[in-house]
N, C-alpha and C positions, 0 to 999 in steps of 0.2 A: 428555599422553606416557599411556605402559604402566607400571600398578603394576610394580614389580619390575626392571625396567629402567633400567640407567645412563644418564642424561640424555644422557652424552656419546655413547655408543653409539647412543644413539637418534638423537642429531643428525648422526653419521656415517653412517649407516642412512638418512636423510631425506636426505642431501646424495647417497648414489651412487644414489636413486632418484631423482633430479631436482625433488625438492621442495624449495623454499624456504619460510618460515616468517617473518612481518611483523609483529612487534605494532603496533598502531596507537591513535595519544595523541588518542581522541576525547572528543570534549565532548559531543556528541549524535547518535543514530542516529533517522531516521525513516524506517519503511516504511508506504504509501502501499497501501491495497486500495481496490477498488471502494466496501466501506462503512464503512470507519475508519480511521484511522491509529494507527500504533505510536510511540509515541515513548521511546526509551531515554534516559535522563540518566547520564553518566558509566559509558558500558558500555566493558567490555574488549570491544576488536575484533583480530581476528588473521586475514590476509593467508595463504592458504596456498596457494602456484602449483606446479603440476603439469603438465607439459607443455606450459607457455604459458598454461594455463588458470587463473584467478585462483577464489577459493573464501573466502569471509568466514563468520567464524562471530561471531557478537553475543552478548555474554552478560551479563544484566543486568537489572534492574526494569524493568516498564515501564509507562508508563501507555495506556488506550486513548480515542481521541477521534472521536465520532461525528462526518461530515461534513455538516455543515448548511449549506444553500441560503436565501438569503434571496431569496423570489418575490414581486418587484414586483407591486400590485396589476394595473398595467397588462399585466405578460404575463398574467394568469389571464382580466383582461378580454377580450383577443385569445384566447387558447384557446377560451373559453365563446363566443366569437362565430364563430370556423370550426368548432364542433363542436356546436353547439346542447347543450350539458352543464352541469347549473347549478353555480354557484361552488365546491360543495366538490368536486364531482368534479373540475372543471380543475386545481383547487388540487393535489388528490392527484397525478394525472398529472404535474404541473411538479415535485411533491417527489419521486415517483418515477422521474424523467428529469434528476433534478438540474438542473431550470431549464432544461431544455433544450425550447423551446417546438416546436421542429419533429417532435422524438421526440413530445412530449405528444401534440400534434394526430394522427400517425401511430397511435399507439395506439387515442387515443380514435377514432377512425374505425375501425380494424380491430375495434372491440370491437360495432360496428354491425352486422357484416357476419354 
């Protein structure tokens, strides 16, 4: 809310503008990015609807979790066989592509050009 403004007036003004707010009783909120996952435990979550569009506000402390993909030795050997690179390089490519064998092979073959 805005400082110095009566909460009732604020609610009335928001209603006139077609805005609706709803508190969501969330236990956990998870946001996944390409590199990591943010986990909010017991956050305050507010949904604001304006002209049919919903916007969510998440407030609270969070922890970061790095995405770790387990790379099986068979996958490393397959990439090595297809690209003629050492084991370490094949594993690095698989880690970079989060275990995507085809993408790792394409990237390693592209380096040779």
